[in-house]
C-alpha positions as CSV (number, residue, x, y, z in Angstrom):
1,X,0.2,0.0,-0.2
2,X,1.1,3.6,0.4
3,X,5.0,3.9,0.5
4,X,7.1,1.4,-0.3
5,X,7.1,-2.2,-2.1
6,X,9.3,-4.2,1.3
7,X,10.8,-7.4,-0.2
8,X,9.6,-9.7,2.8
9,X,8.8,-6.9,5.3
10,X,4.4,-6.1,5.9
11,X,4.2,-5.3,6.1
12,X,3.7,-8.5,8.3
13,X,2.4,-9.8,7.8
14,X,0.7,-7.2,7.0
15,X,3.1,-5.6,4.5
16,X,4.0,-2.4,4.0
17,X,2.1,-2.5,1.7
18,X,0.4,-4.8,2.4
19,X,-2.8,-5.8,3.0
20,X,-5.0,-8.3,4.2
21,X,-3.9,-11.9,4.2
22,X,-6.2,-12.6,1.7
23,X,-4.1,-14.4,-0.7
24,X,-0.5,-15.4,0.2
25,X,0.5,-13.2,-2.1
26,X,-1.0,-9.9,-1.6
27,X,1.2,-8.3,1.0
28,X,4.2,-8.3,-1.0
29,X,2.8,-8.3,-4.0
30,X,0.0,-5.4,-3.8
31,X,2.6,-3.5,-2.2
32,X,2.6,-0.6,-4.6
33,X,2.5,3.2,-3.6
34,X,-0.8,4.6,-4.0
35,X,-1.5,7.7,-5.5
36,X,-3.0,11.0,-4.7
37,X,-6.1,9.8,-6.5
38,X,-9.3,8.9,-4.3
39,X,-9.7,9.6,-1.0
40,X,-10.5,7.3,2.3
41,X,-11.5,9.8,5.1
42,X,-11.3,9.0,8.3
43,X,-12.3,11.1,12.2
44,X,-12.2,9.8,15.2
45,X,-13.1,6.2,15.0
46,X,-16.3,5.2,16.4
47,X,-15.2,1.5,18.7
48,X,-14.9,-1.5,17.2
49,X,-18.1,-2.7,18.0
50,X,-19.4,0.2,16.6
51,X,-18.2,0.3,13.0
52,X,-20.4,1.5,10.2
53,X,-22.4,-1.3,9.2
54,X,-21.6,-3.6,11.5
55,X,-25.0,-6.0,12.7
56,X,-24.7,-7.0,16.4
57,X,-25.2,-11.2,16.7
58,X,-24.1,-13.5,19.1
59,X,-20.3,-13.5,19.1
60,X,-18.7,-16.9,18.1
61,X,-16.3,-18.0,20.9
62,X,-12.8,-18.6,19.1
63,X,-9.7,-18.1,20.8
64,X,-7.3,-15.5,18.4
65,X,-5.4,-18.6,17.8
66,X,-8.3,-20.1,16.2
67,X,-9.4,-17.2,14.5
68,X,-6.1,-16.5,12.7
69,X,-5.9,-20.2,11.6
70,X,-8.8,-20.2,10.3
71,X,-8.1,-17.4,8.3
72,X,-5.0,-18.6,6.9
73,X,-6.3,-21.9,5.7
74,X,-8.8,-20.6,3.9
75,X,-6.1,-18.1,1.9
76,X,-4.5,-21.0,1.1
77,X,-7.3,-23.7,0.5
78,X,-9.5,-21.7,-1.3
79,X,-9.7,-20.9,-5.7
80,X,-11.1,-17.7,-6.2
81,X,-10.5,-14.2,-8.1
82,X,-11.6,-10.8,-7.6
83,X,-11.4,-7.1,-7.5
84,X,-9.4,-5.9,-4.7
85,X,-9.4,-2.2,-3.5
86,X,-6.9,-0.4,-0.9
87,X,-7.5,2.8,0.8
88,X,-5.2,4.9,2.6
89,X,-6.4,7.4,5.3
90,X,-3.0,9.2,3.6
91,X,-5.8,10.2,0.9
92,X,-5.1,7.2,-1.9
93,X,-6.6,4.9,-3.4
94,X,-5.5,1.5,-5.1
95,X,-7.2,-1.2,-6.9
96,X,-5.8,-4.9,-8.5
97,X,-7.6,-7.9,-10.1
98,X,-6.6,-11.2,-8.4
99,X,-6.8,-15.0,-9.3
100,X,-5.6,-17.5,-7.0
101,X,-5.2,-21.1,-7.3
102,X,-4.2,-24.0,-5.1
103,X,-3.6,-27.3,-5.0
104,X,-2.7,-28.8,-1.7
105,X,1.2,-27.0,-0.8
106,X,1.3,-25.3,-4.2
107,X,0.1,-21.5,-4.5
108,X,-0.2,-19.5,-7.4
109,X,-1.2,-15.8,-7.7
110,X,-1.5,-13.0,-10.3
111,X,-2.4,-10.0,-9.3
112,X,-2.8,-7.4,-12.3
113,X,-2.9,-4.1,-11.1
114,X,-5.8,-1.6,-12.4
115,X,-4.4,2.1,-10.7
116,X,-0.9,3.4,-11.3
117,X,1.8,2.0,-13.5
118,X,0.5,-1.4,-15.2
119,X,1.9,-4.1,-13.9
120,X,1.5,-8.1,-13.6
121,X,2.6,-9.9,-10.6
122,X,2.5,-13.7,-10.2
123,X,3.6,-15.9,-7.3
124,X,4.0,-19.5,-6.7
125,X,5.1,-19.9,-3.4
126,X,7.9,-18.3,-2.8
127,X,9.0,-17.2,-6.2
128,X,7.8,-13.7,-7.3
129,X,7.8,-12.4,-11.3
130,X,6.8,-8.9,-12.4
131,X,5.9,-8.2,-15.6
132,X,6.2,-4.2,-16.1
133,X,4.7,-3.8,-19.8
134,X,5.6,-0.2,-20.4
135,X,9.2,-1.1,-19.9
136,X,9.3,-4.9,-21.5
137,X,10.9,-5.7,-18.1
138,X,10.7,-8.9,-15.9
139,X,11.3,-9.2,-12.5
140,X,12.3,-12.2,-11.0
141,X,13.0,-12.5,-6.9
142,X,12.8,-15.2,-4.2
143,X,10.9,-14.0,-1.2
144,X,11.9,-16.3,1.3
145,X,10.0,-14.4,4.0
146,X,6.3,-13.8,2.8
147,X,5.4,-11.8,5.4
148,X,1.8,-13.5,5.5
149,X,-0.8,-12.4,8.0
150,X,-0.8,-14.7,9.8
151,X,1.3,-17.2,8.3
152,X,3.9,-16.8,11.3
153,X,0.9,-18.9,13.2
154,X,2.4,-22.2,11.8
155,X,5.5,-21.5,13.8
156,X,5.9,-23.6,17.1
157,X,7.1,-20.3,19.2
158,X,4.1,-18.1,17.8
159,X,3.5,-15.4,21.0
160,X,0.7,-13.5,18.9
161,X,-1.7,-14.2,22.2
162,X,0.8,-12.2,24.6
163,X,0.6,-9.1,22.6
164,X,-3.1,-9.5,21.0
165,X,-7.2,-10.2,21.7
166,X,-9.3,-11.4,19.5
167,X,-13.1,-10.5,20.0
168,X,-16.2,-10.7,17.2
169,X,-18.3,-7.5,17.1
170,X,-20.5,-8.3,14.7
171,X,-21.5,-9.3,11.2
172,X,-21.8,-7.8,8.0
173,X,-21.7,-8.1,4.4
174,X,-18.7,-7.4,2.0
175,X,-19.1,-8.3,-1.8
176,X,-22.0,-10.5,-1.2
177,X,-20.9,-12.6,1.4
178,X,-22.1,-12.9,4.9
179,X,-18.6,-11.8,7.3
180,X,-17.9,-12.2,10.8
181,X,-16.8,-8.9,11.8
182,X,-13.2,-9.6,14.5
183,X,-11.3,-7.1,16.3
184,X,-8.2,-7.9,17.1
185,X,-6.5,-5.3,19.5
186,X,-2.9,-5.1,20.7
187,X,-2.3,-5.2,24.5
188,X,0.6,-2.7,24.0
189,X,1.3,0.8,22.6
190,X,4.0,-0.9,20.1
191,X,1.7,-2.4,17.3
192,X,-1.4,-1.3,15.5
193,X,-4.7,-2.9,16.2
194,X,-6.9,-4.6,13.1
195,X,-10.3,-4.8,12.3
196,X,-11.2,-8.1,10.1
197,X,-13.9,-9.4,7.9
198,X,-13.7,-13.1,8.0
199,X,-16.6,-14.8,5.0
200,X,-18.4,-16.9,7.4
201,X,-18.1,-20.3,5.6
202,X,-14.6,-20.2,4.8
203,X,-13.2,-17.8,7.2
204,X,-11.3,-16.4,4.1
205,X,-10.4,-12.4,4.7
206,X,-12.9,-9.9,2.6
207,X,-12.1,-6.8,4.5
208,X,-9.4,-5.6,7.1
209,X,-8.8,-2.0,8.5
210,X,-5.5,-1.5,10.4
211,X,-6.2,1.1,13.1
212,X,-4.0,3.6,14.7
213,X,-3.7,3.3,18.6
214,X,-6.4,5.8,19.0
215,X,-8.9,3.7,17.0
216,X,-8.8,5.7,14.0
217,X,-8.4,3.8,10.6
218,X,-5.4,3.7,9.1
219,X,-5.4,1.8,5.7
220,X,-8.7,-0.4,4.4
221,X,-8.5,-3.4,1.9
222,X,-11.1,-5.1,0.6
223,X,-12.7,-7.4,-2.3
224,X,-15.2,-4.8,-4.1
225,X,-15.8,-8.2,-6.3
226,X,-15.2,-11.7,-4.9
227,X,-15.9,-14.9,-6.5
228,X,-15.0,-18.4,-4.2
229,X,-14.2,-21.3,-5.8
230,X,-13.7,-20.0,-9.3
231,X,-12.7,-21.9,-12.4
232,X,-9.2,-20.6,-11.7
233,X,-6.2,-22.8,-13.1
234,X,-3.1,-23.5,-11.2
235,X,-1.5,-25.0,-14.5
236,X,-2.5,-21.8,-16.9
237,X,-1.3,-19.0,-14.2
238,X,2.0,-21.3,-14.1
239,X,2.3,-21.3,-18.2
240,X,1.5,-17.4,-18.1
241,X,4.0,-16.7,-15.3
242,X,6.7,-18.7,-17.1
243,X,6.5,-17.2,-20.3
244,X,8.8,-14.5,-21.1
245,X,9.5,-14.2,-24.6
246,X,10.2,-11.0,-25.7
247,X,10.9,-9.6,-21.9
248,X,14.1,-8.4,-20.8
249,X,14.6,-10.5,-17.7
250,X,16.4,-9.3,-14.5
251,X,16.8,-11.2,-11.2
252,X,17.3,-9.7,-8.0
253,X,20.5,-11.6,-6.0
254,X,19.5,-11.9,-2.7
255,X,22.0,-13.4,-0.7
256,X,21.0,-14.9,2.7
257,X,23.3,-13.7,5.9
258,X,22.7,-13.0,9.4
259,X,23.0,-9.6,11.3
260,X,25.8,-11.2,13.4
261,X,27.7,-11.7,10.5
262,X,27.4,-8.2,9.0
263,X,28.4,-7.0,12.2
264,X,25.1,-5.7,13.7
265,X,23.0,-6.9,17.0
266,X,20.3,-5.8,18.7
267,X,20.9,-4.4,22.2
268,X,17.2,-5.6,24.0
269,X,15.1,-7.1,22.1
270,X,11.8,-5.0,21.1
271,X,8.9,-7.1,22.8
272,X,7.4,-9.5,20.6
273,X,8.9,-8.8,17.9
274,X,11.3,-12.3,16.6
275,X,14.2,-11.9,13.9
276,X,12.6,-14.1,10.8
277,X,15.6,-13.3,8.1
278,X,18.2,-11.2,7.0
279,X,19.3,-10.3,3.5
280,X,21.8,-8.5,1.8
281,X,21.1,-7.0,-1.6
282,X,22.8,-5.9,-4.9
283,X,22.7,-2.1,-5.9
284,X,20.2,-3.7,-8.5
285,X,17.3,-4.7,-6.1
286,X,14.2,-2.8,-6.8
287,X,12.9,-2.1,-3.6
288,X,10.7,1.2,-4.3
289,X,10.6,4.8,-4.4
290,X,10.8,5.2,-0.4
291,X,13.5,2.6,0.4
292,X,16.1,2.1,-1.8
293,X,19.4,0.7,-0.4
294,X,22.7,0.6,-2.1
295,X,24.9,-2.0,-2.8
296,X,25.5,-4.3,0.1
297,X,22.7,-3.2,2.0
298,X,21.5,-5.7,4.6
299,X,17.8,-6.0,5.2
300,X,16.9,-7.4,8.7
301,X,13.3,-8.2,8.8
302,X,11.3,-8.6,12.2
303,X,7.6,-9.8,13.0
304,X,5.2,-10.5,16.0
305,X,3.1,-12.8,13.8
306,X,1.0,-10.0,12.2
307,X,3.2,-7.0,12.1
308,X,6.7,-7.0,10.6
309,X,9.5,-4.6,10.8
310,X,12.4,-4.4,8.2
311,X,15.5,-2.4,9.3
312,X,17.8,-1.6,5.9
313,X,21.7,-0.6,7.1
314,X,24.0,0.4,4.4
315,X,26.9,2.4,4.2
316,X,26.5,6.1,4.8
317,X,26.4,8.7,1.8
318,X,26.6,12.0,2.2
319,X,25.0,12.9,-1.2
320,X,22.5,10.1,-1.5
321,X,21.0,10.0,1.8
322,X,18.7,13.0,3.0
323,X,17.8,13.9,6.3
324,X,16.8,12.1,9.6
325,X,13.2,12.0,9.8
326,X,9.7,10.0,10.4
327,X,7.3,10.2,8.2
328,X,3.7,8.4,8.2
329,X,2.1,7.4,5.2
330,X,-1.2,5.6,6.3
331,X,0.1,2.6,8.4
332,X,3.0,2.4,7.2
333,X,5.9,4.6,9.2
334,X,9.6,5.5,7.9
335,X,12.3,6.0,10.2
336,X,15.7,7.1,8.7
337,X,18.6,7.8,10.9
338,X,22.4,8.4,10.5
339,X,24.2,5.6,12.7
340,X,28.2,6.3,14.0
341,X,30.3,4.0,15.4
342,X,33.7,4.1,17.0
343,X,34.4,0.6,17.6
344,X,35.0,-0.1,14.9
345,X,34.5,3.6,12.8
346,X,32.1,4.0,10.8
347,X,29.4,5.5,9.4
348,X,25.8,3.8,8.4
349,X,22.3,5.0,7.5
350,X,19.2,2.9,8.9
351,X,16.2,2.8,7.3
352,X,13.6,1.1,9.5
353,X,10.2,0.4,7.7
354,X,7.1,-0.9,9.0
355,X,3.0,-0.9,9.8
356,X,3.7,-0.2,13.6
357,X,3.8,2.7,15.6
358,X,6.7,4.9,15.0
359,X,7.4,4.3,18.8
360,X,8.3,0.4,17.5
361,X,11.1,1.7,14.9
362,X,12.6,4.2,17.4
363,X,13.0,1.5,19.7
364,X,14.6,-1.0,16.9
365,X,17.1,2.2,16.1
366,X,18.1,3.0,19.7
367,X,18.8,-0.7,20.3
368,X,20.9,-1.1,17.0
369,X,24.6,-1.3,17.2
370,X,27.6,-2.2,15.7
371,X,29.3,-5.1,16.8
372,X,32.6,-5.5,14.1
């Protein structure tokens, strides 16, 4: 959504760019800057149980893990196609057409942008291919950590229940489907809350809102049109994904590494966030209009199971790097800061990005230190 395309960040799981756990590819793939066209106006938010249009009924008793696992399984096991619209409190709007097919553990999605620069993005498990018609370029990359909400539930050490609570707050209709409305409330100020519309029969997420600490809607993603069990063939999508004849293919070489190997560490962990992956990227890596790390930049990815944070660290360049700042675009926060070390001597540039409150990015920035 608003901001930058984060390869493996998402925006945890919610994804900077984000959004709903709808298809395993949506979070990272739909991540495109939103234009200033359209508007999603928000004022003081009503309580979750009083969200506009939400009907009250007897709640379904499920734990937060049960709710999220149900949504996760629905996103992996259902074939569907639809139109997905993302709106931001910053005044932007984007939309895309989505085709999702699955066969056991194989997942293939196609996301066709309907706003902004034309592009088609395909995802097959951890392989992502993006077609850019204007330049006839195809970008290929592997995304080890897809930042899929709520994919982290598949790990045995998830701490989501320690930092979020879940409560059904009503029922509603989205894209013609009856949905349970669930409020995920953070237990501290280091993460945002979420209001989720989950299709009653399948659990598929059909609408999602990211809520600020005072309850305002920062971003919203929803299907405006949806066809479940649609005739989407996995083989057909795979063929389209492989057809690059006549296109210039560029491959982003991401090198696995560790923060310790790169000489970095956190003095103290940020509560709830665990290191998920660490990558080193070349100067040609395509990150987006906001985050453009240089050659050899390290990307250290953290997640609490729902939200994610990426720390991009590179050698400081006086001519290329701007002023230290904290910026917000919808739910996405970006912090930039110069880091100076005496032992060993050196200067580095940090870009911290995530769909988390600014205080969370500050905690990461303050805890990051050079060890060698």
